[in-house]
N, C-alpha and C positions, 0 to 999 in steps of 0.2 A: 505494501498497499504506499500510495505515495503521501508522505507526510502532509497528517489532515494539519484542520486547523481544528483547534478544541477551546469554546469557552469554560470557565469553571468560575460557577458560582461559590469562594471558599467559604461556606457558613459556621457559626458556630455551633449552630446546632446539625444542619442537611448540609451536603455538599452535592448540588444538584453540576450537570454538567451538558453539553450542548455540542455538536458536531456540525460543521457545515455541511446542507442540503440533508441532513439525518433529524433532526432535530433534538428533543432533551433523549439522549441514551444512557443516565445515570441519575438516580436520585437514592443520596443512603445518607443516613445520620450519622455525623463526623466525631464516630467515637473509636477508639483502637480498644483491644487487650493486648496488653504486654505480659509477658513472663519475666516480674521484676528479678529472677535470679541471673537471667541468660542474655534479658532484653530481647528475646525475639517478639515478635510479632503473630500471637494466635489467632486473632480475628479483626474484622474493620466492619465500621456498617452496621447493618441488622444484627449480625450474629453478636458483633460486641454489646449495641445497642440491650438485648438480653441480658449480659450478662451485668450492666452498672446495679450498684450496688447488692452484689450478689454473687461474689467472686470470693473464694481463700485467698490465702494469704499472701502467695508468691504467682499472684494473678493480678494485674491493675489495669481496671476496663478506667481510662481517661477521657477527655473530649479535651485534644489537643491546643481546639483556639478557643479561649475566653476571651470576651467581650470585641467579639470580632478582629483581633489578632492571633498570634501565633504566642501562646505561652510554654510550650514542648515543640523544640524546632523540629530534634531527632523524630521524632513520632510524627509530625506534621508532614516531613519527609518521606519516612517510609508511607503514612498514609498516601501522598498525592501518586506516587510510586503504585502502590497498589492498584487504587482508580486508573492511572493511567494505561497502565497494563490491561485491567479489565475492559476498557470500553474498546482500546484500541488493538490487543493483541501485540503482534508484532508490525513495529511499523520500521518500512524501507527505509525511511528516513524522518530525525526526531520531527513530534509536531510542534507549528507554533502555539502557543497556548496566552490566552488573555486570560486573566483574573480580575474578578473586582474586589475592592479595598475599601473600608469607610474611608468617607470624607475627611475626616482630619487626622488623619495617620503620621505617625511621623518617619523621616527618611528612615531609619533604624529598623521599624517594622516593614516600610517598603521591600527594602533590601532585603530583611528576611524570608518574604514571599518568592523575591525575582529569584534568590539562591537555593530558599527549598523547590520551585518548581524546575530550576537549571538542574538540580543535582537528581529530580528524578526522574528527568529525561526528555526535557524542553527544550526543542531548539533555538527559540526565543521568546522571551516571558516580555510580555507590554499591560501595564496595571489600567483597569479604569475605576472611576470611582460609584461607588453603588446606585446613590439616588440620579447620575445619569444613566447610569445601564437600566435603574427601574423605571426610568422617563422611556428612554428606548422601547424597553419591555413591555410598559404600558400602553405604546401605540402613539405617542403623544410626539409630532413634529418638534426636537427641538431646534432647527435649523434657524428657526425663522426668529425678527427681531421682537418676541414677545414673553412675558413672563410666565412660565407654569412654575404650579410648586408640588413637591412632590416631599411625602413624607412615608422612609420606607424601614419600617419594623419590624427586623428578624428575631434572631435569635441573643445574639449578645450586646450589640448594638441599633440605636435611633438614627437614622441621617433622615436631616429635613433640608434643602435645597432648593434655592429658586434658579432657573434654571434658564438662560434667554444665548438666543446664538450659540449653541451647543456648548455651552460650558458653566460652571456654575456662579453666580452672582455673589449669592448670599448663601452660607450653610453653614451646617451645626452639625455637630454628630455628639450624642448622649450614650452613656453604658449603659441603657437601661430601656432595656426588651423584653422578650420571651421571658428568657430567663430569669429577668426578676421579678416577671409577674407569680412564676412559681416559689421564689424564694418567700414572695409576701404572701402566696398560700400557706406553707409549709410553716411561715411564723406565729399566723394568723390564728390555726388551728390546734399548732401547739400551746396559744396565747389564750383559746375560749374553750377549748378540749381539756389540754392537757395530755395532748396525744400525738405521739411524734409520725411523719407520713415521711416516704421519700418523695423523691426529685419525682420522679415517672406517674407516683399515684397526685401529685402536684399538678401536672403537665394532664394527667387524664380529667380531672376535676376542671381544670383552666376550657379546656377541648369542650367538652358536655355543657358543663352549669356555667362555665364562667360568663361574667356580664359584667358592662363597668354601665347599665345605663339603666333606670326600672322596667322591668319587663312585666306586660299585662299578667301573664299567667307564669309564678314563681314555678320552677321546676328544680328537682331532689337528685341526689345520686348516692348512693353508702359507700363508704369506702373505711378501708381497713387499715391499722395502725396499732402502734406500738403504746399501751397507757403508760406515762410518765410515772403513773403514783402504783401502781399495783404492778410493773411491768412486763405485764400480758395482753394478748392481743386485743384489741376492743373493735367492735366495728359500731360508727357513726353516722348519722345521715346529715348532709347536708344541701343547705337551699340557694336558689341562686343571688337570691339577696344578701345572704352571707359575702357569696361570693364580691359581691358591689365593694363591700365594705372593706372586703382583704386586700383590692385593685387599688384602693383608693390612690392610695399614697404614689406610686407608678405613674398609674394613669395621670396623673395631675403633672408629675413632673417633664412626661411628654407634652400637654397641653403646654405649658409654661415654654418648652422650648421653643415650641412651631409660636408663639406669640413673640419669643426675642427673634425668630430671625425675622418673623411678619413687620415687626419694628425698623431691623434695619434695611429693609429695603425698598428701594428706591421709587418713588411716587410713582412714576411711571409703570414700573412693572408691578405695585401694589394691584394695581387698578385694572392691570390684566388678571391680576390671578383674583380680584370680587367679579368679572366677567365668566372667569373663567373653573373657576374652584380650584380644589387641593385634590389630589391623588394622592390617596394610599396605596401602598404596596407590603408585599412581607406577610409572611406566615401568622405574625404577631396581628397585625389589622383584623384579621379575622374574628374578633374578641369581640363576642356579641354588643350590639352598640358601640361601639369605640367611634363610628362614623359620628351616630347621629350627637356624643356627645360632644365631640371637635366642631362639627358647625352651629351646635348651641353656643359652644364658648368663643367661638370665633367672630361668626353672624357667616359665615363663607358656605356655601354650597363644596359637600365632601364628597368624595367618588371614591367607591373601591375597585380599584381594577378587576378584569375579568379573572384573570388566571395570576391572582398577589403572591403564589408563593412562588411561581415559576420566573418571575419579572425580570428579576434582576438574571438569571440565566440566559431567558429568551433577549433580554437585549445585549447582554455582551456577548451572544449569537451572530446577533444583527450588526453587529460592531465589526466582528471579523471580518467583514464585508469588505471596513477601510483598512486592512492591514497592509494590503499594497502601496495603500495610500502614502501609511505613515513607515512604511521602508524604504520609499525614495526619499523622506524627509530627513 
């Protein structure tokens, strides 16, 4: 196979890969299980996610990306190597890879991503900012001189940007997103019920009954955790109204960040945004009622992109078409 171009959304929670001409070819959790004594990788992706919180002492299931950036360099490199070989088999030439990164990363963090991808077998590595990739993936024409606002809520970071003429005019990136929602749920249940639950149970709660805007009908879900007083397993029922209370703090931080970006936006572009609305992308924006809440707090129409979870990967894929132009530059 001639070196294919691959677009990768290297997310804190999920890695999604896109191959030119084929579309999305891989969607796996960014979790790696490593044998801590030998350092060998035992499982990657779905298999490793099943091991989270359930491993013996010598096996560690970790997420090598935290808050949108690489926290464990060697494991990230091994994970990328595994995914690249899984999608491409054996390449005749090494592929060119475009990876998206949060909008406010440091030069050191950028270099870590480039090095990890190069060592994993990329011929050349390009970086694209997440909000720009998300905007392209949501089908917004970003090349025109008018303002578009994108709020991309992933697993580790929320990236907010006002985009015009193909670049971001004002952007902000905060480390509050899906993971922080899960942590807030764990804390809330511990405080209210004296029950300790795991990361995965918190995520199930968030997906099934999580909401941030009052619902007409209250839904409930039974979960199991460890009672902190007796130390025994205990089943409790959680309602969506409680989820609203649990998620209030992280959600308000996201809304404040959106306000902050709107305050710094030049008036002409702010006028465009109030006409066109705010686009929300990323898995974190699918939490029930977040679009309504943001609309209420900003007074601007809020739209959730069609395939919100894959937006960034799709945008990265579409940006691959311009690689030859980038190479000439």
